C-alpha positions as CSV (number, residue, x, y, z in Angstrom):
1,M,-4.0,-44.2,-9.0
2,K,-6.6,-41.5,-8.3
3,W,-5.4,-40.8,-4.7
4,T,-1.9,-39.9,-5.9
5,K,-3.3,-36.6,-7.3
6,E,-3.8,-35.4,-3.8
7,I,-0.2,-36.0,-2.6
8,P,1.1,-32.6,-3.7
9,N,-1.9,-30.9,-2.1
10,L,-1.3,-32.8,1.1
11,I,2.3,-31.6,1.1
12,T,1.1,-28.0,0.5
13,M,-1.3,-28.3,3.4
14,S,1.5,-29.5,5.6
15,N,3.4,-26.4,4.6
16,M,0.4,-24.3,5.8
17,A,0.2,-26.4,9.0
18,C,3.8,-25.5,9.7
19,G,2.9,-21.9,9.3
20,L,0.0,-22.2,11.7
21,L,2.1,-24.1,14.3
22,G,4.8,-21.4,13.9
23,I,2.2,-18.7,14.6
24,G,1.2,-20.6,17.8
25,F,4.9,-20.7,18.9
26,V,5.2,-16.9,18.3
27,I,2.1,-16.3,20.4
28,S,3.6,-18.4,23.2
29,G,6.8,-16.3,23.1
30,Q,9.0,-18.8,21.2
31,E,9.8,-16.7,18.1
32,W,12.9,-18.8,17.2
33,M,10.6,-21.9,17.1
34,G,8.4,-20.0,14.7
35,F,11.5,-19.7,12.4
36,V,12.2,-23.4,12.7
37,M,8.6,-24.1,11.5
38,M,9.2,-21.7,8.7
39,I,12.2,-23.7,7.6
40,A,10.2,-26.9,7.7
41,G,7.5,-25.1,5.6
42,A,10.1,-24.0,3.1
43,A,11.2,-27.6,2.6
44,L,7.7,-28.7,2.0
45,D,7.1,-25.8,-0.3
46,F,9.9,-27.1,-2.5
47,F,8.7,-30.7,-2.5
48,D,5.0,-30.0,-3.3
49,G,6.0,-28.6,-6.7
50,F,8.5,-31.3,-7.3
51,A,5.9,-34.0,-6.5
52,A,3.3,-32.4,-8.7
53,R,5.7,-32.4,-11.7
54,K,6.8,-36.0,-11.1
55,L,3.3,-37.2,-10.8
56,G,2.1,-35.1,-13.7
57,V,-0.8,-33.5,-11.7
58,A,0.3,-29.9,-11.6
59,G,-2.8,-27.8,-12.0
60,E,-4.7,-24.6,-11.0
61,M,-5.9,-26.0,-7.7
62,G,-2.4,-26.8,-6.5
63,K,-1.2,-23.3,-7.7
64,Q,-3.9,-21.5,-5.7
65,L,-3.5,-23.7,-2.6
66,D,0.3,-23.2,-2.7
67,S,-0.2,-19.4,-2.7
68,M,-2.5,-19.5,0.3
69,A,-0.1,-21.7,2.2
70,D,2.8,-19.3,1.4
71,V,0.8,-16.3,2.6
72,V,0.4,-18.0,6.0
73,T,4.0,-19.5,6.4
74,F,6.0,-16.7,4.7
75,G,3.7,-13.7,5.1
76,V,1.7,-13.8,8.4
77,L,4.3,-15.9,10.4
78,P,7.3,-13.7,9.7
79,G,5.2,-10.6,10.2
80,L,4.2,-11.8,13.6
81,I,7.8,-12.8,14.4
82,W,8.8,-9.2,13.5
83,K,6.1,-7.7,15.7
84,A,7.1,-9.9,18.6
85,M,10.8,-9.2,18.3
86,M,10.2,-5.4,18.0
87,E,8.4,-5.6,21.3
88,Y,11.0,-7.9,22.9
89,Q,13.8,-5.5,22.0
90,G,11.8,-2.5,23.4
91,Y,11.6,-0.9,20.0
92,C,7.8,-0.9,20.3
93,P,6.3,-1.2,23.8
94,A,3.3,-3.4,23.8
95,D,1.5,-1.4,26.5
96,R,1.0,1.8,24.6
97,F,0.4,3.0,21.0
98,C,3.4,2.8,18.8
99,I,3.4,3.4,15.0
100,N,6.4,1.1,14.7
101,G,4.3,-1.7,15.9
102,Y,2.3,-1.6,12.7
103,T,5.2,-1.9,10.1
104,W,4.9,-5.7,10.4
105,L,1.6,-5.5,8.6
106,L,3.5,-4.7,5.4
107,I,5.0,-8.2,5.3
108,P,1.8,-10.3,5.0
109,L,0.0,-7.6,2.9
110,A,2.9,-7.5,0.4
111,A,3.1,-11.3,0.4
112,G,-0.6,-11.6,-0.4
113,Y,-0.3,-9.1,-3.2
114,R,2.8,-10.7,-4.7
115,L,1.4,-14.2,-4.7
116,A,-1.9,-13.0,-6.4
117,K,0.2,-11.2,-8.9
118,F,2.5,-14.2,-9.5
119,N,-0.5,-16.4,-10.2
120,I,-1.6,-14.3,-13.2
121,D,1.9,-13.1,-14.4
122,Q,3.0,-15.0,-17.4
123,R,6.5,-13.5,-17.4
124,Q,7.8,-15.4,-14.4
125,T,8.5,-18.8,-15.9
126,T,12.3,-18.5,-16.1
127,G,13.0,-15.6,-13.7
128,F,11.3,-13.5,-11.0
129,Y,10.0,-10.0,-11.0
130,G,10.4,-9.0,-7.4
131,I,11.8,-11.2,-4.6
132,P,9.8,-14.5,-4.0
133,T,7.8,-14.6,-0.8
134,P,9.5,-17.7,0.7
135,I,12.9,-16.0,0.5
136,T,11.6,-12.9,2.1
137,G,9.9,-14.8,4.9
138,L,13.0,-16.8,5.7
139,V,15.2,-13.7,5.8
140,L,12.9,-11.9,8.1
141,G,12.4,-14.9,10.3
142,S,16.1,-15.4,10.6
143,F,16.3,-12.2,12.6
144,A,14.6,-14.0,15.5
145,W,17.3,-16.7,15.4
146,M,20.0,-14.0,15.2
147,S,18.5,-12.0,18.1
148,Y,18.0,-15.2,20.2
149,N,21.7,-16.0,19.8
150,L,22.7,-12.5,20.9
151,G,20.6,-12.8,24.1
152,H,21.4,-16.4,24.9
153,P,25.0,-17.1,24.0
154,G,26.2,-20.7,24.3
155,D,22.8,-22.3,24.4
156,L,22.7,-25.9,23.2
157,W,21.8,-26.1,19.4
158,F,22.1,-22.3,19.1
159,I,25.8,-21.8,19.6
160,D,26.7,-19.0,17.3
161,N,30.3,-17.7,17.2
162,P,30.6,-16.0,13.8
163,V,33.9,-15.0,12.4
164,I,32.4,-11.7,11.3
165,D,29.8,-10.5,13.8
166,I,27.5,-8.0,12.4
167,R,24.5,-8.9,14.5
168,P,24.7,-5.8,16.7
169,I,24.5,-3.7,13.5
170,L,21.5,-5.7,12.2
171,N,19.8,-5.4,15.6
172,H,19.8,-1.6,15.3
173,F,16.4,0.2,15.6
174,W,16.5,1.6,12.1
175,V,17.1,-1.8,10.5
176,W,14.1,-3.2,12.4
177,L,12.0,-0.3,11.4
178,Y,12.8,-0.2,7.6
179,M,13.4,-3.9,6.8
180,P,9.6,-4.5,6.5
181,L,9.3,-1.6,4.1
182,L,12.3,-2.7,2.0
183,T,11.2,-6.3,1.8
184,A,7.6,-5.4,1.0
185,F,8.8,-3.2,-1.8
186,M,11.1,-5.9,-3.2
187,M,8.3,-8.4,-3.1
188,V,5.8,-6.4,-5.1
189,S,8.3,-4.6,-7.4
190,D,8.9,-5.3,-11.1
191,V,12.6,-5.5,-10.6
192,P,13.9,-8.7,-12.4
193,M,15.5,-11.1,-10.0
194,L,17.6,-14.1,-10.6
195,A,16.0,-17.6,-10.4
196,M,18.3,-20.5,-10.0
197,K,17.2,-22.3,-13.1
198,F,20.0,-23.1,-15.5
199,G,18.9,-23.4,-19.2
200,V,20.9,-24.0,-22.3
201,N,22.8,-20.9,-23.5
202,D,21.5,-19.0,-20.4
203,P,22.9,-15.4,-20.6
204,L,22.6,-15.1,-16.8
205,R,24.4,-18.3,-16.1
206,K,27.6,-16.6,-14.8
207,F,25.7,-14.4,-12.5
208,K,23.8,-17.3,-11.0
209,L,27.1,-19.1,-10.5
210,L,28.5,-16.0,-8.8
211,L,25.5,-15.9,-6.5
212,V,26.1,-19.6,-5.6
213,A,29.8,-18.8,-4.9
214,L,28.9,-15.8,-2.7
215,A,26.5,-18.0,-0.6
216,V,29.5,-19.9,0.8
217,P,31.3,-17.1,2.7
218,C,28.0,-16.1,4.2
219,V,28.5,-18.8,6.8
220,L,31.3,-16.6,8.2
221,F,28.5,-14.3,9.5
222,G,26.8,-17.0,11.4
223,S,23.0,-16.6,11.9
224,A,23.3,-13.1,10.2
225,G,24.5,-14.8,7.0
226,V,20.9,-15.2,5.8
227,A,20.4,-11.5,5.8
228,V,23.8,-10.9,4.2
229,F,22.8,-13.3,1.4
230,Y,19.6,-11.4,0.9
231,F,21.4,-8.2,0.1
232,L,23.9,-10.1,-2.1
233,Y,21.0,-11.6,-4.0
234,I,19.6,-8.1,-4.7
235,F,23.1,-6.8,-5.7
236,V,23.9,-9.6,-8.1
237,S,20.4,-9.5,-9.6
238,L,20.8,-5.7,-10.3
239,L,24.3,-6.4,-11.7
240,A,22.8,-9.0,-14.0
241,N,20.1,-6.6,-15.1
242,F,22.6,-3.9,-15.9
243,A,24.8,-6.3,-17.9
244,I,21.9,-7.6,-20.0
245,K,20.7,-4.0,-20.8
246,S,24.3,-3.0,-21.7
247,N,24.6,-5.8,-24.3
């Protein structure tokens, strides 16, 4: 039926709507709810591509629309979360000029550049060059969840008693200052990164399985586990690159 062609696009627009709603929550001072909307957007971001493939309607329109939605949900939204949390923690006072208050701009700018580059890059069919925008957005947004748990211990739905508590380390000023720079660089870089696609005779299969295995103990870090997994993802991808070049 003709209307079924629009189902993937409607899902993509719902992803964008989640991003816009998340921005509204951040403006009203509910940064952690912005992160919740980002998670919802990530689920929709997965299903729009799945629906397009199943219905056989994948096309250029959906590709471009998906990129625009991702810029909002995984670029602008985490950038604003970062700005708000910097101000909340006193790392960048909102009442006077502070250069730190502009590092968040790197996040949506790098996201937009990466997505435009991805749309014309023919190399990224079985792997990634640079870290995907949704992964980056979720990692940065998770800092709001982590910081909320630090400031509101024991709140319903947000009880967080990690076995290994590194949240005070990740809440350090230098982490908040340089994470936007690191994540922006990793988004636009040409560093080959693992994609969780398992093909026949895949030379990177063991590294992908290693990454899956390492994701499990990340729960020991509680809400900081998302950030821990991000750094493990970079490490395992670099390890895989080294192994491939050595063969």
